[in-house]
Structures are given as structure tokens and as C-alpha cells.
N, C-alpha and C positions, 0 to 999 in steps of 0.2 A: 453284505456287504464289507466284512473284512476279509474274504477269500481274495476280492481283486488286490489287498493291502499287504498280501501273504504269498503271492505268486513269484515264480523264478522267471526269469527272463534271461537275455543274452548277456547282459549288464550286470544283472543282479541276480549271479551264478553260483547260489548258495551250496549246489549239491558239490560243487568243485574240493576235490580232495583234501587240500591245502587248508580251504575255508572248513571243512567236517573236523579236521584234525585239531585246527585252533581251537574249535569251540569243545570238542570234547576235552582238550588239554586243560582248557581254562574253567571248566566244569558248569558253564553258563546255565545249562539245563538245568542243573540241581539245584540254584538258586531260586528263591521266591522272584515275583515279577518285577517289584520295585530294583530290588537290588541285581538282578539279571539285567535290566535297562543302563542302570547307574554304571555297571561293571564293563557292559559293551561299548558306552559312552566313554570312560575314561580310558579304555585301551584304544579306542581310534582316536580319539585326542590327543593322547601322551606316547604310547607306543608307536604310532604310525605318524611319522615327523611331517611338519609343513615343509613342503615342497612342490617343484612343479614336474608334471607328467609330461609324457609325450601328445597325449591327447585327451579332451574329455569325454569321450565315448569309449574307453577300454573298461574291461569287466575289472568287478570286484577282487576277481582271484589275481588280475595284473597288476591291481593296486597294492594286494596284500604283500606278492612279489617284489614290488620296488620297494615296500617299506615307508612310501612318505608319497604324499598327497596334498592336493589344496581341495579348494572347497567343494566341486562338482565331485572329484574322484573319488575324496575321502568320505563323499555324501554316497557315493556308489556303493563302497565297500560298509559302511555303517547300517545302510538298508540291509544288505545281504546278511549281514551278520544278526541284524535284529528279527529280519524274517525266517532266517535259520531257527531261530529262537522263540517263535510264535508271537514276536511283536508286532502288530499292523501298524505301516509306514507309508509315508506319500513323501513325492518332492514338489519344493515350489521354487519356481524360477523366476530369476530377475536379471538386471543388468546393474552395474555398480560403476561408479567413475572412476577413472584410470588413477586419479590422485592417492585413491586409497593404497595403491600399488608401488607408489613411489618410495625408494629406497631399497625394497625389492626389486624393482626394477629402476634400471639407472641408465645414462649414457643415451645410445642411439635407441635401446631396447624401449625405453621409455617414450621417447620422441616419436617412434614410430609405431607406438601401441595403440590401438583404437580407442576412443574416447570412453565408449562405453564396452565394459567387461562384464560377459556372461557369469555369472553367478547361480547358486543355488543353496538351500539349505534344506534340511530333513524334518519333516513333521511325524509326531509318534501319536497314536490312540492308545492312551492310558488310562484306566478307572473313569472311560467314557467320555475323555476329554482329551481335545487334539493340543500338544505341546510343540511348540516351535524352535528346533535346536538348532544351531549356528555355530555355537562356540567349540563344538570338535575341530574346527578348521586348524587353530592354531596349537601346538604342544605347548605345555605348560614351561619347560625350559626355556623356549624361545622368548614366551610372554615376558617371562622374569628378566631375561638379558635385554630386551625390549626398555621395560621398566626402569631398570638400572641406567642404563645408557639415557635414558629421557628423563632424568629423576626430578628435573625442575618443574614438569607438568604435570600439573594438579586437575586440568580442566579437561575439556574435549582433545581428542588425538586421531589425526587419520594419516596414512603413511604406515608401509611396511606389512600389509596385509592388515591392517588395524582401522576401524572408522568407530569411535564410541564417543559417548557424552563425558564420561568418567573413566579415566584412564588408572586412576589409583582403586576403583572400586568394581571391578570388573564384573558383570555375571555370566561367570562361565561354570559354574557346579550346576549339575541337574541336581534338583530336591523338589520333583512337582514343579517347576519352573520354567518359562522360557529364556535361553541361553541364548545370548548376541556377542558378536565381536567383529562382525562387518556390516552392519545393519543401518547405519547411520550413512554408508555411502551408496545407498540404493539410490537409481534414479528410474528406473522402470521396471514394472511387475507384471509377470506372465501369468499368473494364477498356480493352482496346484495340478499336479499330474500323478496317475497312479504308480508312474516308475519313470527313472532317468530315460530309458529308451524313448518313451511317447514324448517327453519333454525336448530330446535333442532330434525328433523327427520334425517339430514345428519352430524350435528356436535354437540358436547354437551362435559361436562367435562369427561375429561378422569382420571377416579377413580375406584378404586375396590370398590366393593359391602361393604368390612370392612369397607373402609375409607370414604365412602358416609354414613353409618350409624353412625360414630363416628363423621362426620360433622354435620348432622342434629340433633342430641340429646347431644351433648357438645360440638363441635367445634364452630358452629354458634354462639352460648349464648355467650361462653368467649369472640368472637369478638364483637358481640354486646355490652359487657360488657365493651369492649377496647374503643368502639366508644363511648358510654354514659359519659364513665370518661372524656375524651377530649371536649366532648360537654358541661359538665356542670361543669368545672373548673373556 
């Protein structure tokens, strides 16, 4: 059973030299299993900043080279690092309401975005139990700045890449538990897949070729600028 959750794919390209060098430098394989998972999780959450890559279908090594990512792309890198370190994992696909992205998306980008945005999280098998891990999407610096800038919010919050019930008490640390940061924005569930390659064969962002071009060359750069402004305030 575990073999299919440990295999390498085009997107989950963990034999890439840059990925192997990172794993060696971080000494993850020398850690116990729990410490290994936690260390990889924290690295993907905080060292790979929240941002928007050119496409959901890029490889893990490309995400690592970019140094930033969003739910789908950071998830691909997370899976590559986990599998390279012998942690079985799979991907769970969804769509989320675009209101969740308001603030990161602004102006004509938000107005022209599809109502449902493709989303995923990673599930790991640890101690014979599956855990749902989503909160690696947003780095802690970004979250802290968001909380500071919305200090009056004490309950639910939706926007800037967040959709949670309790904005002050986020479940973003892994300690043998599920973690979430966008789960309250989900509006469609596609189920689980062995790897992101297979998920994207069946489900992907529904968008016209023209809008996809505009996103790649203009929209995502504006979104990344908005995210940087929040993080740097």
C-alpha cells in the first residue's frame, strides 16, 4: 500500500539534485519520524514563502527554485520532500470560493477570477493514521502581519488566503493533528489522489486561455506584490 504513496513522479521529482542537497543539508533523514515530518512541514510553511507561481503543474524542484508557492505548488514540494524522506503521502483536491483570495487578489484580477479556485492539501500517513495538512500554505510571518493588520477580528476570517473559524487561535502547528488555514472556504471536494500529476489529469483550474495568459504574465505578479506589501508592513 505504501509504495504508491512513496513513488516519484514528474511533478514529485525528489531525485532532483537541488532537493537531494536540501535534504542532506537539513539532515532530515537522521531525525526520528515525527521530528522529520515536523521539520519538513515547518520548512515548507515558513522557508518557502506564500506566493503565486506560474502554474499549478510545475515540479517540486521548480517550486524550490522559485522560493515561494501557494496551496497546490507548495503541496507538490511538500510531498516530494516527504516521499524522499520515506513518509507516505497523498493529495486531496478541492475548489475554494474566490472570496478567500480577496485582498491578495484585487481590482481587475479579483473581478475576473473564476468563482471557484482550484485547491488542494496534503495528507500524510503517520503511525497508521492519515493526517490532513493544509496550514503549510501561508508562512508565519505573513500570518502574523495579517493578524496585526486585522487586530479587531476575534472570530471567523475570510480573505488574503485565509478562511478559518477562529483567526486568533489558528491550528497551524503539526503535533499529531490536522492543520488548516483555508478549509472554511471549500465548496467542492474532488477526493484523494496518489499524486498531484493524477489529480491534475482529472481536475484543474477552469479558466479561458486568455485569462490564463493574463494571470501568468500580469495577474500573479500583482498578487505577489500585494502579498509582499502585507508581509513587509
